[in-house]
C-alpha positions as CSV (number, residue, x, y, z in Angstrom):
1,M,156.5,-148.7,92.4
2,T,155.6,-147.3,88.5
3,T,152.6,-145.6,87.7
4,A,150.7,-146.0,84.4
5,L,150.7,-142.6,83.7
6,D,153.2,-139.9,82.9
7,P,152.7,-137.3,85.8
8,E,154.1,-134.5,83.5
9,H,151.9,-135.5,80.5
10,V,148.8,-136.9,81.9
11,V,146.2,-138.5,79.3
12,V,143.2,-140.4,80.3
13,T,141.2,-142.0,77.4
14,E,137.6,-142.1,77.8
15,A,134.8,-143.8,75.5
16,V,132.4,-140.9,74.0
17,P,128.5,-141.7,74.0
18,D,127.2,-142.7,70.5
19,S,130.3,-142.4,69.0
20,D,133.6,-144.7,67.8
21,V,135.9,-141.8,68.6
22,P,137.1,-141.6,72.2
23,V,138.4,-138.4,74.0
24,Q,141.7,-138.0,75.5
25,L,141.6,-136.0,78.3
26,M,144.7,-134.1,78.9
27,Y,146.3,-131.2,81.2
28,V,148.5,-128.8,79.4
29,E,151.4,-126.6,81.1
30,T,150.1,-122.8,80.9
31,W,152.9,-120.0,80.9
32,D,152.8,-119.7,84.7
33,G,153.2,-123.7,85.3
34,L,149.4,-124.2,86.3
35,Y,147.4,-126.7,84.0
36,A,144.8,-126.2,81.6
37,P,142.4,-129.3,80.9
38,I,141.4,-130.1,77.3
39,G,139.6,-132.8,75.7
40,V,140.9,-134.0,72.5
41,R,139.6,-136.3,69.7
42,Q,141.3,-137.2,66.5
43,P,140.1,-138.7,63.3
44,P,141.3,-142.3,62.2
45,G,144.9,-142.4,60.9
46,A,148.6,-141.0,62.3
47,G,148.0,-137.6,61.0
48,P,149.3,-135.0,60.9
49,F,145.9,-133.5,60.9
50,P,144.7,-129.9,61.0
51,V,143.1,-129.1,64.6
52,V,140.0,-127.0,65.6
53,L,140.1,-125.8,68.9
54,L,136.6,-125.1,70.7
55,A,136.3,-122.3,73.4
56,S,132.7,-121.2,75.0
57,G,131.8,-118.8,77.5
58,N,133.9,-117.6,80.6
59,G,136.7,-119.8,82.2
60,G,136.7,-122.1,85.4
61,G,134.8,-125.6,85.5
62,G,138.0,-128.0,85.3
63,M,137.8,-131.2,83.7
64,A,134.5,-131.9,84.5
65,W,133.6,-129.0,82.2
66,I,135.7,-130.7,79.6
67,R,133.9,-134.0,80.2
68,D,130.4,-132.5,80.1
69,A,131.1,-130.3,76.9
70,V,132.4,-133.8,75.1
71,N,129.4,-135.8,75.9
72,N,126.9,-133.1,75.7
73,K,128.2,-130.6,73.5
74,G,130.0,-132.9,71.3
75,Y,127.8,-132.8,68.2
76,I,130.1,-129.6,66.8
77,M,133.1,-132.2,67.3
78,E,131.5,-135.0,65.2
79,R,131.1,-132.9,62.3
80,L,134.6,-131.5,62.5
81,L,135.8,-135.2,62.8
82,E,133.9,-136.5,59.6
83,A,135.5,-133.5,57.9
84,G,138.7,-134.6,58.9
85,Y,139.7,-132.6,61.9
86,A,141.2,-133.3,65.2
87,C,139.2,-131.2,67.6
88,A,139.3,-130.0,71.4
89,W,137.3,-128.7,73.8
90,L,138.9,-126.5,75.8
91,R,139.0,-124.9,79.6
92,Y,141.1,-122.0,80.7
93,R,141.3,-119.6,83.6
94,S,138.2,-117.5,84.8
95,E,137.7,-114.2,83.1
96,V,139.1,-111.2,84.9
97,E,136.9,-108.1,84.9
98,L,138.7,-105.7,82.6
99,G,141.9,-107.5,82.8
100,Y,142.9,-107.2,79.2
101,H,141.8,-103.5,79.0
102,E,143.3,-102.5,82.2
103,G,146.2,-104.8,82.6
104,G,148.2,-104.2,79.3
105,P,150.4,-106.6,77.5
106,L,152.2,-109.4,79.4
107,V,155.6,-109.0,80.0
108,R,157.6,-112.0,80.7
109,D,161.0,-111.4,82.7
110,I,163.5,-113.6,84.9
111,R,164.0,-113.3,88.3
112,Q,166.6,-115.3,90.1
113,G,166.2,-117.9,87.2
114,R,162.6,-118.1,87.4
115,D,159.7,-116.6,85.7
116,L,158.7,-112.9,86.7
117,F,155.5,-111.4,85.2
118,N,154.1,-107.9,85.3
119,R,150.6,-109.4,85.6
120,S,149.3,-112.9,85.8
121,P,148.2,-114.7,82.3
122,L,144.8,-114.3,81.3
123,E,142.3,-116.8,79.9
124,Y,143.2,-116.2,76.0
125,E,146.8,-116.5,76.7
126,D,146.0,-120.1,78.4
127,E,144.6,-120.8,75.1
128,I,147.8,-119.8,73.3
129,A,149.7,-122.0,75.7
130,V,147.4,-124.9,74.5
131,I,148.0,-124.0,70.8
132,E,152.0,-123.9,71.4
133,Y,151.8,-127.4,73.4
134,L,149.6,-129.1,70.4
135,K,152.1,-127.7,67.8
136,T,154.7,-129.8,69.3
137,L,152.9,-133.1,68.9
138,P,153.5,-135.5,65.7
139,W,149.8,-135.9,65.1
140,V,149.4,-132.2,64.7
141,D,149.8,-130.2,61.5
142,P,151.3,-127.1,63.1
143,D,150.3,-125.2,60.3
144,R,146.9,-125.9,60.3
145,I,145.3,-124.8,63.6
146,G,141.9,-123.1,63.7
147,L,139.8,-121.7,66.3
148,I,135.9,-121.5,67.2
149,G,135.2,-119.3,69.8
150,M,131.6,-118.8,71.1
151,S,130.1,-115.6,73.0
152,H,133.1,-114.9,75.5
153,G,135.1,-117.7,73.6
154,G,134.3,-115.5,70.6
155,E,135.9,-112.4,72.1
156,M,139.0,-114.5,73.2
157,V,139.5,-114.9,69.2
158,L,139.9,-111.6,69.0
159,K,142.1,-110.7,72.0
160,L,144.0,-113.6,70.9
161,T,144.6,-112.9,67.0
162,S,145.5,-109.3,68.1
163,D,148.6,-110.6,70.2
164,Y,149.2,-113.7,68.2
165,D,149.7,-115.2,64.7
166,G,150.0,-118.6,65.1
167,V,146.6,-119.8,63.9
168,A,145.5,-120.4,60.4
169,A,141.6,-119.3,60.8
170,A,139.2,-118.4,63.4
171,V,135.5,-118.3,63.8
172,A,134.3,-116.0,66.4
173,S,130.7,-116.7,67.0
174,E,128.3,-114.5,68.8
175,P,131.5,-112.6,70.1
176,A,131.0,-110.7,73.3
177,S,133.8,-108.3,72.6
178,H,132.8,-105.4,74.7
179,E,136.2,-105.5,76.3
180,F,138.2,-105.8,73.2
181,L,136.1,-102.9,71.6
182,A,136.3,-100.7,74.9
183,L,132.7,-100.6,75.3
184,N,131.4,-97.8,77.7
185,P,128.3,-99.5,78.8
186,D,124.8,-97.6,79.3
187,D,122.7,-98.0,82.3
188,T,121.3,-101.4,81.0
189,A,124.6,-102.7,82.8
190,F,125.4,-101.8,86.5
191,V,127.9,-102.5,89.2
192,N,127.4,-105.0,91.8
193,E,127.2,-103.1,95.1
194,E,128.7,-106.3,97.0
195,T,131.8,-107.2,94.7
196,Q,131.9,-103.7,92.8
197,L,132.3,-105.5,89.6
198,R,130.1,-104.8,86.5
199,N,126.9,-106.9,85.8
200,I,126.4,-106.8,82.3
201,E,124.1,-109.9,81.8
202,G,121.0,-107.7,80.7
203,M,123.2,-105.1,78.8
204,Q,121.1,-104.2,75.6
205,M,123.3,-103.5,72.7
206,S,121.4,-104.8,69.8
207,E,121.7,-101.6,67.3
208,V,125.2,-101.3,65.9
209,D,124.7,-97.4,65.7
210,K,124.5,-97.6,69.5
211,V,127.7,-99.4,69.8
212,R,129.8,-97.6,67.7
213,A,128.8,-94.6,69.4
214,R,129.8,-96.0,72.9
215,I,133.2,-97.8,71.8
216,D,136.5,-96.0,72.0
217,E,137.2,-96.6,68.5
218,P,141.0,-95.6,68.3
219,V,141.6,-98.2,71.1
220,A,139.4,-100.9,69.0
221,R,141.3,-100.1,65.5
222,A,144.8,-100.3,67.5
223,R,143.8,-103.4,68.9
224,C,142.4,-105.1,65.5
225,E,145.5,-103.4,63.6
226,S,147.6,-106.4,64.3
227,I,145.0,-108.8,63.4
228,T,146.1,-111.1,60.0
229,T,144.3,-114.2,61.0
230,P,141.3,-115.0,58.7
231,M,138.3,-114.9,60.5
232,L,134.6,-115.4,60.2
233,V,132.4,-113.2,62.5
234,M,129.0,-114.7,63.2
235,G,126.0,-112.9,64.6
236,R,122.6,-113.9,65.8
237,E,119.3,-111.9,65.0
238,E,117.4,-110.5,67.9
239,D,120.3,-111.1,70.3
240,H,120.7,-108.1,72.6
241,L,124.1,-107.9,71.8
242,Q,124.0,-108.1,67.9
243,G,125.2,-104.7,67.7
244,I,128.6,-105.9,69.3
245,F,128.9,-108.8,66.8
246,I,128.2,-106.4,64.0
247,A,130.8,-103.8,65.0
248,S,133.4,-106.6,65.6
249,Y,133.0,-107.3,62.1
250,Q,132.6,-103.5,60.8
251,I,136.1,-102.5,62.3
252,L,137.8,-105.3,60.7
253,A,136.2,-104.9,57.3
254,E,136.8,-101.2,57.4
255,M,140.4,-102.0,58.1
256,G,140.9,-104.2,55.2
257,K,141.2,-107.2,57.5
258,P,140.6,-110.9,56.1
259,V,137.3,-111.2,57.6
260,S,133.7,-112.2,56.7
261,W,130.1,-112.0,58.3
262,V,127.1,-114.4,58.7
263,S,124.2,-114.1,60.8
264,Y,121.4,-116.4,61.6
265,D,118.0,-116.3,63.4
266,H,117.8,-118.9,66.1
267,P,116.7,-119.0,69.9
268,L,119.8,-120.7,71.2
269,H,122.7,-118.6,72.3
270,G,125.8,-120.7,70.8
271,Y,123.6,-122.2,68.1
272,V,126.7,-123.6,66.5
273,V,127.5,-126.0,69.5
274,P,123.9,-128.0,69.5
275,V,123.2,-129.3,72.8
276,R,121.6,-132.8,74.0
277,G,118.2,-132.5,74.8
278,A,116.0,-134.4,77.7
279,D,115.8,-137.4,75.5
280,G,119.7,-137.8,75.2
281,E,119.5,-136.7,71.4
282,Y,121.2,-133.6,70.0
283,E,118.8,-131.0,68.9
284,V,119.6,-129.8,65.9
285,N,117.5,-127.6,63.1
286,D,117.9,-126.8,59.8
287,V,119.5,-123.2,60.6
288,Q,122.1,-124.9,62.6
289,H,122.8,-127.1,59.9
290,E,123.3,-124.3,57.7
291,A,125.6,-122.5,60.2
292,I,127.9,-125.3,60.9
293,A,128.0,-125.8,57.0
294,A,129.3,-122.3,56.7
295,V,131.8,-122.8,59.2
296,L,133.3,-126.0,58.0
297,G,133.1,-124.6,54.5
298,F,135.3,-121.6,56.2
299,L,137.7,-123.7,57.8
300,D,138.2,-125.9,54.9
301,E,138.9,-122.8,52.8
302,H,141.9,-122.0,55.3
303,L,143.2,-125.1,56.5
304,K,142.9,-127.5,54.0
């Protein structure tokens, strides 16, 4: 008995609401042999295409999360497809509290012919594994891969480009990069007594001067030193973490990195990823149109 699917290269194609471009649901092997789900969409033609990878928030959720994002957070994908980009929503393993800050670089060795690591891979390393896999596909232009990361996905952009120079451009939208900057939170953050993990949901870091005074600047600069990827950092006016967004940009700019900055006033955290409303239509206003146009302009500059 044979199967219609290749178990080592699983691809399931589904229709996308209100679109003629379907999604290919795929499982990509990461460095330790576990699989990360992604949802890929391609413009018409054979390619090779520039590709933009989308990451938002903390990990977990699996393929169900991917399908929901494609169906209900797909407006940005439609704009990318119209502009000639292939694109994909990514999922990755859950964030590890201070795993990046305290775990150090991943060291990969061999024991008895199999992999031996000094620690488990982290979520941004899953994204690198996905990038490296996509570069092997015939419809992908390996020299024209870009990233859009929002919130924790924006911090992942900073971590990834610090360790890896295999992407041509990256957008860090509202990057919650407190760990990357080695921020010492004030008492607006606290430790959950049950888990002994930090709760930073209500952390107030809107003023950049406050943030700059509380980060370990030598550590932050050492992490930024290796970044060569052109980057657009996006802030959000009145956001309680706006000081972190600005500091992320400022340090890169002060170090002469290829970085630019824009900031918009919008009530939605993640405004570059419009969502469907209760009526099933995407809720997109003029600010979001302007912000998405800025993202596309930046990507066009570096990927076309």
